[in-house]
N, C-alpha and C positions, 0 to 999 in steps of 0.2 A: 504493499500499499504506500509506504513512505518512499520506497525505491523509485516509483514513477515520478516523484516530485523533485528528484535530484539529478545532477549530471552523472554521466556514466563513470566518471572517475571516482565517484563516491561508492564505497562498499557498504551495503545496508544488510543487516541481519535482523529479522523480525521473529517473534514468537507469539502465537495466538492461542487462546483457550488454555487447555491443560498444559501445553508446552510453555506457557508464560507463568506457571506457578512457581518455578524456581526452587529446586532442591539439590543443585549441584554443589560441588566442592568450592570452598573459598580459600584464598591464601591467608596465612596467619595474620598478616597486616590488616586484611579486610575483616576477618573475624573480630579483631580488636575494636574495629569501628562500630560494629553492630552487636556487641556482646550483650547489651541490655535492651536491644530493640525488640518490639513486639513481633509476633509471628508474621503478620502481613508485611511489615516493613522489611523483615528479613527475606521473605519470598521475593519481593520486588527487587531488592538490592542484589540478590543472588542471580535472578533470572536475567536482568538487564546486563549484568557483567558477563554472563555466559554468552549472550549475543555479541557483546563487545569483543570478547576474546576470539570468538569465531570470525569476526570481521578482521581482527589482527592477523589471524592465520591466513585469510584470503589475500592480505596485503604482504604476506611474507614476513610478518613481524612475530617474534616469539611471544606467546601468551604470557602475561605478567599482571601483577596486582594493579587494580584501578582504584585509587584512593580518592576520596573527596577532598578538594582543596578549599580555598576561601569561598564562602557562601555555598558550599556544596558542589561547586563545579568540578567535574572529573579531571584528574591530572593524567593526561595522555603521555605516552612515550615520546621522546624527542623525535621530531620529524613527522608527527601525526597531529591532525586536528580532528575533532569529532564532537558528537553530541549523543545523548541518550534520552529515552523517554519511557514512561510506563504508566499504565492506568489499569483498571480492573480487567483482567483477562487478556492483556496485550502489553508487549514491551518491544523495544527496538533500539538498535545502536547504529550509528552512521559514522564511518571513518574515511578519511582521505589523506593523501600525503600533503604535507604542508606546502610543497611547491605547486600543488594544483589549485588549492583554495586558501584564502587567508583565514576564513572562519566559516562555520556553519552552525545551524540550530535546528532541532526537530522537536515536535511535540505531538502528542495524541491525547484526545479527550473523549469521554462518552458523548455521543451525538444526541444531546438533549438540551433542554433549556437551562440556562444558568440559574442558580438559586436566587430568590428575591434579594434585590439590593446589590448584587455583585456587578451587574452591568453598569450601574450608575457610578460605582467605585473605580471601574477600570477603563471606561470609555469616555472620550471627550464628547461634548454636545454635538459637534459636527459628525462624529462617528455614529452617534446614536441616530441622528437624522438619516444618514446613509443607510444604516441597518433597517430602518423602517421602510425605506424605498425598496431594498432588496427583498424584504419579507413580503411586500405586496406583489412583486414580480416573480419570486421564487419561494412560495410559502412552505415547501417541503423541507427547506434547510433551516436549521437553528443557527441563524447568522450570529447571534450573540456568542454562541460557543465557538464558532469559527474565528471570530475576532479575538476571543480570549486565548485560543490556541496560537493564533498568529503572534500575539504579543508575547507569549511565552517563548516562541521560536526566535523572535527578534531579540529578546533578552539573552537567550543562550548563545546567539551569535555575537552579541555586543560585548558580553562580559570578558571573554578571553582576550579581546582586543583592547580593553580599557581597564579592567580590574575594578570597575566602578559599578554601582547600582544604577539601574535605569528604571524609573518609575513607569507604571502603566500609562500615566497621562503625559509622558514625555516623548511619545511616538504617536503620530497621527496616521492611522492605517486606512487605506482605501482598498476595498475588496472588489475584484472583478469576477463575475461568474464564469464557468467554463463555457466553451463554445457549444457543448452539448451536455445533457444531463449526466452522462457517464464519463465526462472528461474533466481533468483537474482545472481549477480556476487559478487566479493569480492575485497577488496583493502587493502594494507598495507601502512601506512604513517610512514616512517623512519624520526625521529626527528633529525634535524641538529643542534640543540641547546640542552643543558642539559635538560632532561625531568623531569617531576614531580616525587616526592617521593610518593609512595603508599604503605602503610603498611610496611615501611622501605625498600622498593625496588624501585630503579630508573627505570622509564619507558622509554625505548629507542624507542618504536614504538607503534602506535595505529592501531588496526585492525577494519575494517568496511565492510559493505555490501552495494550494490547499486541495484537499479532496474529502469526500464523505463516502464511507464504505463500511459495510459489516458492522453497523451500529457505532462507528467511530468517526470523529472529525480529526484529520491529521493535517499538519502544516510543516513546511520546511523553508528555511532561509539560507542562502549561500552568499558569501562575501568574496568576490573574485579578487585576484591581484590586479593591479593596474594593467 
């Protein structure tokens, strides 16, 4: 699902249903991170790292521990950039060589309406207006959830480049539907704060794609080199 949203240079490994429950082995360093975690957190932590290690193998990189760094962002081996996501019954990891992309972010969410009050907390007034228009023209899509997922992907691509927090309201996202019901759509996130420098060029917007499938809303953002 997420693989179709990303360039071919990116290796994506996904697990759905029972395969996403996660009961595989962890490295001792990883065990230490979740020694007091509840069972659900442990399953998610384990499953998404199994996906990531499989992606490493596909890139010819020996599997190794993936520890959370600042704000929980995964610490990837030198020469790789990537992103991970998990929600109920699904997890995925996307990895690419650092020479191919400057950064990327992925996210998956249940495709249903956001809880009351969440949209107002994460969406700018202009975004809420655009979502109402999309809901009138494409009522089968939970656009609030697609927007939320897009903001998560934007943040995951932003943080490795800046090491700084990006608030939900510091990126103005405009979503474009797919050309057909079964085709991915696109979105552009205009940064409302100074963007990161990539190869000597300041990034003012992130571009991404989205899809809805199998009860999930998924998004992905890539930041190319200049």
